[in-house]
C-alpha positions in Angstrom: 155.9 183.2 127.5 155.6 183.1 131.4 153.4 185.7 133.2 155.5 188.3 135.0 154.6 189.0 138.6 153.5 192.5 139.8 156.6 192.6 142.2 158.9 192.0 139.2 157.1 194.7 137.2 157.3 197.1 140.2 161.1 196.6 140.3 161.5 197.0 136.6 159.5 200.2 136.6 161.1 201.8 139.7 162.7 204.3 137.4 159.6 205.1 135.5 157.9 206.3 138.7 160.4 209.1 138.8 160.7 209.5 135.0 164.3 208.5 135.2 164.9 205.6 132.9 164.6 206.0 129.2 162.6 203.3 127.4 164.4 201.5 124.6 162.7 200.4 121.4 163.6 197.9 118.8 162.2 197.4 115.3 160.3 194.4 116.6 158.6 196.2 119.5 158.1 199.8 118.3 158.0 200.3 114.6 157.3 203.6 112.8 154.1 203.5 110.7 154.3 203.2 107.0 151.7 205.2 105.1 149.4 203.2 103.0 149.1 206.2 100.8 150.8 209.6 100.7 148.6 212.2 102.5 147.9 215.4 100.7 149.1 218.9 101.6 146.4 219.4 104.1 147.2 216.1 105.8 150.9 216.8 105.9 150.3 220.2 107.5 148.0 218.5 110.1 150.8 215.9 110.9 153.3 218.7 111.3 151.1 220.4 113.9 151.0 217.1 116.0 148.0 217.9 118.2 149.1 215.1 120.5 151.0 211.8 120.8 149.6 208.3 121.2 151.4 205.1 122.1 149.5 202.1 120.8 150.0 198.7 122.4 148.7 195.9 120.0 149.5 192.3 119.4 149.9 192.9 115.6 150.0 196.4 114.1 149.6 195.4 110.4 145.8 195.0 110.4 145.5 198.3 112.3 147.5 200.4 109.9 144.6 201.9 108.0 142.9 203.1 111.2 146.2 204.4 112.6 146.9 206.2 109.4 143.6 208.0 109.6 144.5 209.1 113.2 147.8 210.4 111.9 146.0 212.4 109.2 143.8 214.0 111.9 147.0 215.5 113.5 148.1 212.8 115.9 151.5 211.4 116.2 151.3 207.6 116.7 153.9 205.1 117.7 153.2 201.3 118.0 154.7 198.6 120.1 153.8 195.0 120.5 155.5 194.5 123.9 153.7 195.6 127.1 157.0 195.9 129.1 158.5 198.0 126.3 155.4 200.2 126.2 155.8 201.0 129.9 159.5 201.7 129.3 158.8 204.0 126.4 156.4 206.2 128.3 159.2 208.3 129.9 161.0 208.7 126.5 158.1 209.1 124.1 155.9 211.0 126.7 152.5 210.3 125.0 149.3 212.0 126.2 147.4 208.7 125.6 148.3 205.1 126.0 145.9 203.0 123.9 145.8 199.4 124.9 144.3 197.5 121.9 145.5 194.0 122.7 148.0 192.4 125.1 150.9 190.0 124.9 151.8 187.4 127.5 154.1 189.7 129.5 151.7 191.7 131.5 148.0 191.7 132.3 145.8 194.8 132.1 145.6 195.1 135.9 149.4 195.0 136.1 149.7 197.8 133.5 147.3 200.0 135.4 149.1 199.2 138.7 152.5 200.0 137.2 151.2 203.4 135.9 149.6 204.5 139.2 152.6 206.4 140.4 153.9 207.9 137.1 150.4 209.2 136.3 150.3 211.3 139.5 153.6 212.9 138.4 152.8 213.3 134.7 149.2 212.8 133.7 148.5 210.2 130.9 145.1 208.9 129.7 144.7 205.2 129.2 142.2 204.0 126.5 141.3 200.4 126.5 139.7 198.5 123.6 136.2 197.2 124.2 137.3 193.6 123.9 139.9 194.0 126.7 137.4 196.0 128.8 134.8 193.2 128.5 137.5 190.6 129.5 138.3 192.6 132.7 135.0 193.8 134.2 136.6 194.5 137.6 139.3 196.8 136.2 139.5 200.1 138.1 140.0 203.0 135.7 140.5 206.7 136.5 137.9 209.3 135.5 139.9 210.5 132.5 140.3 206.9 131.1 137.9 205.5 128.5 136.9 202.5 126.5 136.8 203.0 122.7 136.9 201.2 119.4 139.9 202.0 117.3 138.1 201.7 114.0 135.2 204.0 115.1 137.7 206.6 116.4 139.6 206.5 113.1 136.4 207.1 111.2 135.2 209.9 113.5 138.2 211.1 115.5 136.6 214.2 117.1 135.8 212.6 120.4 139.2 211.0 120.7 141.0 214.2 119.8 139.0 215.8 122.6 140.4 213.2 125.0 144.0 214.0 123.8 143.4 217.7 124.2 142.1 217.2 127.7 145.2 215.2 128.6 147.4 217.9 127.3 145.4 220.6 129.2 145.8 218.6 132.4 149.6 218.6 131.8 149.5 222.4 131.2 147.7 222.9 134.4 150.3 220.8 136.2 153.1 222.8 134.7 151.4 226.1 135.8 151.1 224.6 139.2 154.8 223.8 139.3 155.5 227.4 138.1 153.4 228.8 141.0 155.0 226.3 143.4 158.5 227.4 142.3 157.8 231.1 142.7 157.0 230.7 146.4 159.8 231.8 148.8 159.7 228.8 151.1 160.8 225.2 150.4 157.6 223.2 149.9 157.0 219.6 149.2 154.0 217.3 149.2 154.2 213.8 150.7 151.7 211.1 151.6 151.5 209.0 154.8 154.1 206.5 153.3 156.6 209.5 152.8 156.3 209.2 149.1 157.3 212.5 147.5 154.7 213.9 145.1 155.6 217.5 144.7 158.6 219.8 145.5 159.6 223.3 144.4 163.0 224.6 143.4 163.5 226.2 146.8 163.8 222.7 148.2 166.7 222.0 145.9 168.4 225.2 147.2 167.7 224.5 150.9 168.9 220.9 150.7 171.7 221.7 148.3 170.5 219.3 145.6 173.1 219.5 142.7 170.9 217.8 140.0 169.0 220.3 137.8 166.6 217.5 136.9 165.7 216.9 140.6 162.0 216.9 140.1 161.9 214.3 137.4 164.2 212.0 139.3 162.7 212.4 142.8 158.9 212.6 142.4 156.9 209.5 143.0 159.6 207.9 145.1 160.0 207.4 148.9 161.9 210.4 150.4 165.0 208.4 151.2 165.2 207.0 147.7 164.3 210.3 146.1 167.0 212.2 148.0 169.6 209.6 147.0 168.5 209.7 143.4 169.1 213.5 143.1 172.6 213.2 144.5 172.3 214.4 148.1 175.4 213.3 149.9 175.0 211.1 153.0 177.3 210.0 155.8 174.9 207.1 156.5 173.0 204.8 154.3 170.1 207.2 154.2 170.4 210.9 153.1 169.1 213.4 155.6 168.1 210.7 158.1 167.1 213.1 160.9 164.8 215.1 158.7 163.1 212.0 157.4 162.7 210.4 160.8 161.2 213.6 162.3 158.9 214.1 159.4 157.7 210.5 159.7 157.1 210.9 163.4 155.2 214.1 162.9 152.9 212.6 160.3 152.1 209.6 162.4 151.5 211.6 165.6 149.5 214.3 163.8 151.8 217.1 164.9 151.6 220.2 162.7 155.1 221.5 163.5 158.6 220.1 164.0 162.2 221.2 164.4 165.2 219.1 163.6 169.0 219.4 163.3 170.3 218.0 160.1 173.7 218.1 158.4 173.3 219.6 154.9 176.5 219.5 152.8 179.2 219.9 155.5 177.1 222.2 157.8 174.8 221.3 160.6 171.6 223.3 160.1 168.4 223.8 162.2 165.3 223.2 160.1 161.7 223.9 161.0 158.7 222.3 159.3 155.0 223.1 159.2 152.7 220.3 158.0 149.3 221.1 156.5 146.9 218.3 155.2 145.6 218.9 151.8 141.9 219.8 151.8 140.8 217.4 148.9 143.4 214.7 149.8 143.8 214.3 153.5 146.2 211.4 153.1 148.7 214.0 151.5 150.3 216.8 153.3 152.1 220.0 152.3 155.4 220.4 154.2 156.8 223.9 154.6 160.5 223.6 155.3 162.6 226.6 156.5 166.2 227.0 157.6 166.0 228.8 160.9 169.6 228.4 161.9 170.4 232.1 161.6 167.1 233.1 163.2 167.8 230.8 166.1 171.3 232.2 166.4 169.9 235.7 166.5 167.3 234.7 169.1 169.9 232.9 171.3 172.4 235.7 170.9 169.8 238.3 171.9 168.7 236.1 174.8 172.3 235.7 175.9 172.7 239.5 175.7 169.6 239.9 177.8 171.0 237.5 180.4 174.4 239.2 180.4 172.6 242.6 180.7 170.7 241.2 183.7 173.8 239.7 185.2 175.6 243.0 184.5 172.9 245.0 186.3 172.9 242.6 189.2 176.7 242.7 189.4 176.7 246.5 189.4 174.1 246.4 192.3 176.1 243.8 194.2 179.4 245.7 193.5 177.8 248.9 194.9 176.6 247.0 198.0 180.1 245.5 198.6 181.8 248.8 197.8 180.6 250.6 200.9 181.8 248.1 203.5 185.0 247.6 201.5 185.6 251.3 201.5 185.1 251.3 205.3 187.6 248.5 205.6 190.2 250.2 203.5 189.9 253.6 205.2 190.2 251.9 208.6 193.2 249.9 207.4 194.8 253.2 206.5 193.9 254.7 209.9 195.2 251.6 211.7 198.5 251.8 209.9 198.8 255.5 210.8 198.0 254.8 214.4 200.4 251.8 214.6 203.2 253.9 213.1 202.5 256.4 215.8 202.7 254.0 218.7 205.5 251.8 217.3 208.3 253.6 219.3 206.3 253.4 222.5 205.8 249.7 222.0 209.5 249.2 221.5 210.3 251.1 224.6 207.7 249.4 226.7 208.9 246.0 225.6 212.3 246.7 227.3 210.6 246.2 230.7 209.6 242.7 229.7 212.9 241.5 228.3 212.3 242.8 224.7 209.2 240.6 224.2 205.5 241.2 223.7 203.8 238.0 224.8 205.9 235.1 223.5 207.2 237.1 220.5 210.2 239.4 220.3 209.2 243.0 219.9 210.7 243.2 216.4 208.8 240.1 215.3 205.6 241.4 216.8 205.9 244.8 215.1 206.8 243.2 211.8 203.8 240.8 211.9 201.4 243.5 213.0 202.6 245.7 210.1 202.2 242.8 207.6 198.6 242.2 208.8 197.7 245.8 208.3 199.3 245.7 204.8 197.4 242.5 204.0 194.1 244.0 204.9 194.9 247.0 202.7 196.0 244.8 199.8 192.9 242.6 200.1 190.7 245.7 200.1 192.4 247.0 197.0 191.9 243.7 195.2 188.2 243.7 196.1 188.0 247.2 194.7 189.7 246.1 191.5 187.2 243.1 191.1 184.3 245.4 191.8 185.5 247.9 189.2 185.8 245.0 186.7 182.3 243.8 187.5 180.9 247.3 186.9 182.7 247.6 183.6 181.5 244.1 182.5 178.0 245.1 183.4 177.9 248.1 181.2 175.4 247.8 178.2 176.8 247.2 174.8 175.2 249.7 172.5 176.6 248.0 169.3 178.9 250.9 168.3 182.6 250.5 168.0 184.9 252.7 170.0 188.6 252.9 170.8 189.3 250.1 173.2 192.4 249.6 175.3 193.4 245.9 174.8 195.6 245.8 177.9 192.7 246.9 180.1 190.2 244.5 178.5 192.5 241.5 178.7 193.3 242.3 182.3 189.6 242.4 183.1 189.0 239.1 181.4 191.9 237.4 183.2 190.7 238.7 186.5 187.2 237.3 185.9 188.6 233.9 184.8 191.5 233.6 187.3 189.3 231.9 190.0 188.2 229.3 187.5 191.8 228.7 186.4 193.1 228.4 189.9 194.5 224.9 190.5 194.2 224.1 186.7 196.5 226.3 184.8 198.7 229.4 185.0 197.6 232.4 182.9 200.5 234.5 181.6 199.8 237.8 179.8 202.7 239.0 177.7 201.8 242.3 176.0 204.2 244.8 174.4 204.7 248.1 176.0 203.2 250.0 173.0 199.9 248.5 172.1 197.5 250.5 169.9 193.8 250.8 170.7 191.4 248.8 168.5 187.9 249.1 167.0 185.5 247.2 169.3 183.3 247.6 172.3 184.9 247.0 175.7 182.0 244.8 177.0 181.7 242.7 173.9 185.4 242.3 173.5 185.8 241.4 177.2 183.2 238.7 176.7 185.2 237.3 173.8 188.4 237.1 175.8 186.5 235.5 178.7 185.1 232.8 176.3 188.6 232.2 174.9 190.2 231.9 178.4 187.4 229.7 179.7 187.8 227.3 176.7 191.5 227.0 177.4 190.9 226.3 181.1 188.3 223.6 180.2 190.7 222.1 177.6 193.4 221.8 180.2 191.2 220.5 183.1 191.5 216.8 183.4 194.1 216.5 180.6 197.4 216.9 182.5 198.6 213.4 181.7 199.7 214.3 178.2 201.8 217.2 179.6 204.3 214.9 181.3 206.5 217.2 183.3 205.3 220.5 181.8 202.9 222.7 183.7 199.5 223.6 182.3 199.9 227.0 180.8 197.7 229.6 179.0 199.5 232.5 177.3 198.0 235.7 175.9 200.1 237.7 173.5 199.5 240.5 171.1 201.2 242.2 168.2 200.5 245.1 165.9 201.3 243.3 162.7 200.9 246.3 160.5 199.4 249.8 160.4 195.9 248.4 160.1 195.6 245.3 162.3 196.4 243.9 165.7 196.5 240.2 166.3 196.0 238.7 169.8 196.8 235.0 170.4 195.3 232.9 173.2 197.4 229.8 173.4 197.2 226.7 175.6 199.4 223.6 175.8 196.4 221.3 176.2 195.5 218.2 174.2 194.6 220.1 171.0 191.4 219.9 168.9 190.9 216.7 166.8 191.0 217.4 163.1 187.6 215.8 162.6 185.9 218.6 164.5 188.0 221.7 163.8 185.6 222.8 161.1 182.6 222.4 163.3 183.6 224.2 166.5 182.4 227.6 165.2 179.0 226.2 164.4 176.1 227.2 166.7 175.2 224.5 169.3 178.3 222.4 168.6 180.0 221.4 171.8 182.3 218.6 173.0 181.3 219.2 176.7 178.9 216.9 178.5 175.3 217.7 178.4 174.4 220.6 180.7 178.0 222.0 180.8 178.0 223.8 177.5 175.6 225.6 175.1 177.8 225.3 172.0 177.4 229.1 171.5 180.5 230.6 173.0 182.8 230.4 169.9 179.9 231.1 167.5 178.9 234.3 169.4 182.6 235.3 169.8 183.1 234.9 166.0 180.0 236.9 165.2 180.9 239.6 167.7 184.4 240.0 166.2 182.9 240.2 162.7 180.7 243.1 163.9 183.9 244.9 165.0 185.4 244.2 161.5 187.7 241.5 162.9 188.0 237.8 162.7 188.6 234.6 164.7 190.7 231.7 163.5 192.5 228.8 165.1 195.6 226.6 164.8 195.7 223.2 166.5 197.4 219.9 166.4 196.5 216.8 168.4 198.6 216.7 171.5 200.3 220.0 170.9 197.7 222.5 172.2 195.5 225.1 170.5 196.0 228.8 169.6 193.1 231.1 168.8 193.9 234.2 166.8 191.8 237.3 167.3 192.3 239.9 164.6 191.1 243.4 165.2 191.3 246.7 163.3 193.5 249.4 164.8 191.6 252.5 165.9 192.9 255.6 164.2 191.8 258.8 165.9 190.4 261.4 163.4 192.8 264.2 162.8 192.0 267.7 164.0 191.7 269.0 160.4 189.2 266.3 159.3 
């Protein structure tokens, strides 16, 4: 039979490295032992206890039966195979503590067997015992500390030392299981990788964080490169590699020696923000412990708080600016009123004086002059009143949100939001507010709810900007309507006749950081913060959209019921 290359063996044993593929046995390759004589009661009891399992690889098992039978009587369970390839395949299924290589066939060399077992032995310890004849034939063979060179006949005659080897192998496995138990009890997602990104350890928290559906994730993933391991345990992937951004960032961090990294990754159907902390292992610097955490909600809270701080700062500034503008504006308004009073007083005199000049003042007729003068005074007064309204809105918008719900007048809040956005909408779209005469108050906070409506209106304006072509002859329009649908809820609709939201991204627009705007023009937090804020008020934010038919956002709020006097 031809010698099999190491590359071929590596391919054949890819599953063994992760303990995935079950080995198959045939009567020719793995035969159960036939007892030369029936053991007594003591021997039978010893066999039932099965102090350990041994897989014996031999060229011919018949001459070895007496020695093997003695090992079985000492409490060991022994299975024999005459095929080296079959022996490697049986390891995952039979799971022996010891692989005894007594003799080889022509399929694999001893070096190839040790090379093929290198990865599986790190995942599930197994001791390899080599016969003295094979050891002498391979003087350069590199064995691990727990391996040994023994004579089968001598061990059968005096099995104590060999039984100790089996027990030590079992103890090593017990220690590894305890290590897994401790690993699994830790609250963070932990995994151990080497510089080649081969996965050596992972706890159950990793399966929860990465949404791994396979309960046998550890058996199937360990000992494999990360990309192959994630694919083996059923992690869904849009690309050829599952979790590509996480793998790339981890690889870059290991190569550069960075101890921390952050990366956005799509897990399931949701984009998440992950942070990782890398710690080299003390006794194995080529391996590193990676502490993975989902910081999406933490980051949202930080950004939300930062946004609140900025808004509070802007609010305080706006209040100060409004106060500074208020004084001269009051002066202008008072003087406009005085000017109107004085003009009304001299109007008859001007009319009478104009008779001497042919009924004209300058080049205008006296009536036209008086009308124009009156309109100018009225325009100054109206402009002053508009400035006062804007200043009042700025002051209201600048008030601190203490987080408590109160009775909020929707009409007032919507009017404030429209006033704040009107300058941005000018030249882009008309904003029509259509509210019923009787509109109940709602549970909210006026500052927070005003911010929500400002976000909704700004999004509508941005959607319409630069997309007038699809409207044909229609004018860009934003409509705000409200309805008390029942005794408990009020629904406000913010509707635009823009291009609509593509179906592919409708489920993503409420996610933090998601934005369709060019870089630098959007944070991707407006809708996310608005949704969170409405949930704090006991409300909700949903949308309905079709390509080319516009978008409607529905804001649902609880009606505010005043406590009765008897309560």
